[in-house]
C-alpha positions in Angstrom: -17.6 -20.7 12.3 -16.7 -17.0 12.7 -14.3 -15.9 15.5 -15.3 -13.4 18.0 -11.8 -12.0 18.3 -10.3 -9.1 16.4 -7.9 -9.8 13.6 -4.1 -9.6 14.1 -2.0 -7.8 11.6 1.3 -9.7 11.8 0.6 -12.6 9.3 0.4 -11.3 5.8 1.7 -11.8 2.2 2.4 -9.4 -0.6 2.4 -10.1 -4.3 4.4 -7.2 -5.7 5.9 -8.5 -8.9 3.6 -10.5 -11.2 6.6 -11.5 -13.4 8.1 -13.5 -10.5 6.8 -16.8 -9.3 8.1 -16.1 -5.8 6.6 -13.5 -3.5 8.9 -11.4 -1.5 8.5 -11.4 2.3 7.9 -8.0 3.8 8.2 -7.0 7.4 5.8 -4.0 7.3 3.1 -2.5 5.1 1.8 1.0 6.0 -0.6 3.5 4.4 -3.6 1.4 3.5 -6.1 4.2 3.7 -8.5 6.3 1.6 -10.3 9.6 2.3 -13.1 11.3 0.5 -13.1 15.0 -0.1 -16.1 16.9 1.2 -17.8 19.2 -1.3 -19.8 22.0 0.4 -22.5 23.7 -1.6 -25.2 26.2 -0.9 -28.0 26.9 -3.3 -28.6 30.6 -3.8 -32.3 30.5 -3.0 -31.9 28.4 0.1 -33.4 30.2 3.1 -31.0 28.5 5.5 -27.5 30.0 5.8 -25.8 26.6 5.9 -24.1 24.5 3.2 -25.0 21.1 2.0 -22.2 18.5 2.2 -21.6 15.9 -0.4 -18.9 13.3 -0.9 -16.3 14.2 -3.5 -13.3 12.6 -5.0 -11.4 9.8 -3.2 -7.8 10.2 -2.3 -5.6 7.1 -1.8 -2.5 7.7 0.3 0.8 6.2 -0.7 1.7 2.7 0.6 5.1 1.8 2.0 6.5 -1.7 1.8 9.5 -2.6 4.1 11.7 -5.6 4.0 15.1 -6.9 5.0 17.6 -6.1 2.3 18.8 -9.3 0.6 22.1 -10.0 -1.2 21.8 -9.9 -5.0 18.1 -8.7 -4.9 17.9 -5.3 -6.3 14.2 -5.4 -7.3 13.1 -2.3 -5.3 15.8 -0.1 -6.8 15.4 -1.5 -10.3 11.7 -0.8 -10.3 12.2 2.7 -8.9 15.0 3.4 -11.4 12.7 2.4 -14.3 11.1 5.9 -14.0 12.2 7.9 -17.0 10.5 10.7 -18.9 7.1 10.0 -17.3 7.3 6.3 -18.1 7.3 3.6 -15.5 6.1 0.0 -15.4 2.9 0.0 -13.3 1.9 -3.0 -11.3 -1.2 -4.3 -9.5 -0.1 -5.1 -5.9 -2.0 -7.6 -3.8 -1.7 -7.5 0.0 -3.3 -10.4 1.9 -3.9 -10.7 5.6 -3.8 -14.4 6.4 -5.1 -16.6 9.2 -3.4 -19.5 10.9 -4.3 -21.9 8.1 -2.6 -19.6 5.5 -6.0 -18.6 4.1 -6.8 -15.1 3.0 -8.9 -13.1 5.5 -8.7 -9.6 3.9 -7.3 -8.7 0.5 -6.3 -5.3 -0.7 -5.8 -5.0 -4.4 -3.9 -1.8 -5.4 -4.4 -0.8 -9.0 -1.7 0.6 -11.2 1.0 1.1 -8.5 4.3 2.7 -9.3 7.3 3.7 -7.0 7.7 7.3 -5.8 10.4 6.8 -3.2 13.2 4.2 -2.5 15.0 4.1 0.9 18.1 1.9 1.1 18.0 1.8 4.9 20.2 3.2 7.7 23.8 2.1 8.3 25.1 2.2 11.9 28.3 0.5 13.0 27.2 0.5 16.6 24.1 -1.6 16.1 23.8 -5.2 14.8 20.3 -4.7 13.2 19.0 -6.0 9.9 19.3 -3.5 7.1 15.7 -2.6 6.2 14.9 -1.1 2.8 11.6 0.4 1.7 9.7 1.5 -1.3 6.8 3.9 -1.3 4.1 3.4 -3.9 1.5 5.7 -5.4 -1.5 4.0 -7.0 -4.8 4.9 -8.5 -7.2 3.0 -6.2 -7.7 -0.1 -4.1 -10.4 -2.7 -3.5 -10.9 -4.4 -0.2 -12.3 -7.9 -0.1 -13.2 -9.7 3.1 -13.3 -13.5 2.8 
């Protein structure tokens, strides 16, 4: 039976490294969006002085994954540091929104992702906050599947 309530965005899982059996817990995922360019065209013999509009190429914005920094886990930085002379290990990333029963509700499959930015977090002696590190990913496309 389908619910009549909007989905919540706080219960999710990310598969970011297919080489590991364990998934890493993330506190935030941002940037899951795509836009299509608009192509404007006017035929020379058209009596109207307006342009036709057609959809153009899609542009996928970068996605940022954030997590609490863990001792002896340098996975973000190692992946980012693997960029050398236009070579990097690309990965397919799966982001899953889950329901109360741990079942997938929406899945975003990012194709051929690679890191473009690593942030080690902010250090502040006056605050007792968790150190949050992040990695920004570029990718070629994504597919959305609603279950």
